C-alpha positions in Angstrom: 91.9 54.8 123.0 89.9 57.0 120.6 90.9 60.6 120.7 87.7 62.7 120.6 89.1 66.1 119.8 86.8 69.0 120.1 86.1 71.3 117.1 88.2 74.0 118.8 91.3 71.7 118.5 90.8 71.4 114.7 92.4 73.7 112.1 90.0 76.3 110.7 90.7 74.9 107.2 89.6 71.4 108.3 86.5 72.8 110.0 85.5 74.7 106.9 86.0 71.6 104.8 83.9 69.4 107.0 81.2 72.0 107.3 80.7 71.7 103.6 80.9 67.9 103.6 84.0 67.9 101.4 86.8 65.3 101.5 90.5 66.2 101.5 90.6 64.5 98.1 88.0 67.0 96.8 89.9 70.0 98.1 93.1 68.7 96.7 91.5 68.2 93.2 90.0 71.7 93.2 93.3 73.4 94.3 95.4 71.1 92.0 97.6 69.6 94.8 98.1 66.3 96.4 96.0 65.0 99.3 99.2 65.0 101.4 99.5 68.7 100.8 95.9 69.3 102.2 96.7 67.1 105.2 99.8 69.2 105.9 97.8 72.4 105.7 95.2 71.1 108.1 98.0 70.2 110.4 99.3 73.7 110.5 101.6 74.1 107.5 101.1 77.4 105.7 100.5 76.9 101.9 102.3 78.9 99.2 100.6 82.2 98.3 99.2 80.8 95.0 97.5 77.9 96.9 96.2 80.2 99.5 94.5 82.3 96.9 92.9 79.2 95.3 91.7 78.0 98.7 90.1 81.5 99.4 88.3 81.3 96.1 87.1 77.7 96.7 85.8 78.4 100.3 84.8 82.0 99.6 86.7 82.9 102.8 89.7 85.0 103.8 93.1 83.7 104.7 92.5 84.7 108.3 89.2 82.8 108.4 90.9 79.7 107.0 93.7 79.9 109.5 96.2 80.4 106.7 97.6 83.7 107.9 100.4 84.4 110.4 100.5 87.6 112.2 103.5 89.4 110.7 104.2 91.3 113.9 104.4 88.1 115.8 106.6 86.6 113.2 108.9 89.6 113.2 109.4 89.2 117.0 110.8 85.7 116.5 113.2 86.6 113.7 116.7 88.1 113.9 116.0 91.0 111.5 119.0 93.0 110.4 117.8 95.3 107.7 120.1 97.8 106.0 119.4 101.5 105.8 117.5 101.2 102.4 115.2 98.5 103.9 114.6 100.6 107.0 113.6 103.6 104.9 111.3 101.5 102.7 109.7 99.9 105.7 109.1 103.3 107.3 107.5 104.6 104.1 105.2 101.6 103.8 104.3 102.0 107.5 103.3 105.6 107.0 101.2 104.7 103.9 99.4 102.0 105.9 98.5 104.0 109.0 97.3 106.9 107.0 94.8 105.0 104.9 91.2 106.1 105.2 89.8 102.6 106.3 92.3 102.5 109.2 90.7 105.5 111.0 87.1 106.2 110.1 85.2 103.0 109.9 84.4 102.5 113.6 82.7 105.9 113.6 80.4 105.1 110.7 81.7 108.0 108.7 82.8 108.4 105.1 82.1 106.4 101.9 83.0 102.7 101.5 83.9 103.6 97.9 86.5 106.0 99.3 87.9 103.4 101.7 88.2 100.8 98.9 90.0 103.3 96.7 92.4 104.1 99.5 93.2 100.4 99.8 93.7 100.0 96.1 96.1 102.9 95.9 98.3 101.1 98.4 99.2 98.6 95.6 100.7 101.3 93.3 102.4 103.2 96.2 104.0 100.0 97.5 105.2 99.0 94.0 106.9 102.4 93.7 108.6 102.0 97.1 109.8 98.5 96.3 111.2 99.5 92.9 113.1 102.3 94.6 114.4 99.8 97.1 115.6 97.5 94.3 116.3 93.7 94.4 116.9 92.5 98.0 120.0 90.5 98.8 119.9 88.0 101.6 122.8 85.9 103.0 122.9 82.2 101.7 121.6 80.9 105.1 118.9 83.5 105.5 115.2 82.8 105.0 113.7 84.7 102.0 110.9 85.9 104.3 113.4 88.2 106.0 113.0 91.1 103.6 110.8 94.2 103.3 109.9 93.1 99.7 108.6 89.7 100.7 106.6 91.1 103.6 105.1 93.8 101.4 104.1 91.5 98.7 102.6 89.1 101.2 100.5 91.9 102.6 99.2 92.9 99.2 98.5 89.3 97.9 97.2 87.6 101.1 95.5 90.4 103.0 94.4 93.0 100.5 93.9 91.3 97.2 91.3 88.7 98.2 89.3 91.4 100.0 89.4 93.8 97.1 88.8 91.1 94.4 85.6 90.2 96.2 84.2 93.6 97.1 85.3 96.0 94.4 83.2 94.5 91.5 80.2 94.1 93.8 80.3 97.7 94.9 81.0 99.0 91.4 78.0 97.1 90.0 75.7 98.6 92.6 77.1 102.1 92.1 76.5 101.9 88.4 72.8 101.5 89.1 72.5 104.7 91.2 69.5 106.9 90.1 70.5 110.4 89.2 68.0 111.7 91.8 69.8 109.8 94.7 73.0 111.1 96.3 76.1 109.0 96.3 76.2 108.6 100.1 72.5 107.9 100.4 72.7 105.3 97.6 75.6 103.6 99.2 73.8 103.4 102.6 70.8 101.8 100.9 72.9 98.9 99.6 71.8 95.6 101.1 75.5 94.5 101.5 76.6 97.8 103.1 76.8 96.5 106.6 78.6 93.3 105.5 81.2 95.1 103.6 81.8 97.6 106.4 82.2 94.7 108.9 84.6 92.8 106.7 86.7 96.0 106.3 86.7 96.4 110.1 87.7 92.8 110.5 90.6 93.3 108.0 91.9 96.3 110.0 93.8 94.4 112.7 95.6 92.4 110.1 96.8 95.5 108.4 97.7 97.1 111.7 99.8 94.0 112.4 101.7 94.6 109.2 102.1 98.3 110.1 103.7 97.3 113.4 106.0 94.8 111.6 107.2 97.5 109.2 107.7 99.9 112.1 109.8 97.2 113.8 111.9 96.8 110.7 112.4 100.6 110.4 113.5 100.6 114.1 110.9 103.2 115.1 107.8 103.3 117.3 104.6 102.6 115.5 102.5 105.7 114.7 99.4 103.9 115.8 100.5 103.0 119.3 99.0 106.2 120.7 95.7 105.7 119.0 93.0 104.9 121.5 91.3 101.5 121.2 87.6 101.5 120.4 85.2 99.3 122.2 
């Protein structure tokens, strides 16, 4: 019997590949992996971060759109996390940094500059690096998974959630900003950008992913999330 699976049953990566008319062999060649690796990814296996970045560049899509991203808060709920006090403190500091970023609060109200929002996200890289350096090398028991550490989760957040987004939009916005006439204000010039709405929407789309990380870091710290009391926006 032939199994006529609907498109909703297929992995987003497989759907994106077929939409472009690409074969698994072509994707494997472009990402420099075996065809078996591509088959495993389309069956639900999550690639290594380096491969995810290559796939995002190849398809011009985010990890979330390709189905290559696992909700960190959901993952945390399934793991027996026993952080020490240093990790709890580091997790709390990263949580605070996340929930106080400009793009986490203003975007739905159509206020503020997108430039300011991108800068706020960029500064998260340096802030997180400082926190992780202060934390120092993490130690895990021999039978523990390496993912069970604040350091791993933080680097995953930066490399898989933020880096692809910023790598795409920062140069585009900067190029447009450099062409601003002196007679036009910064805000007015930004609102005239033909890609303004698209960037704003992608930033809003990224927000739940970062809030998921914020919840995960709060869970590690053993404290309630600072965003649980924030009203949801329709």
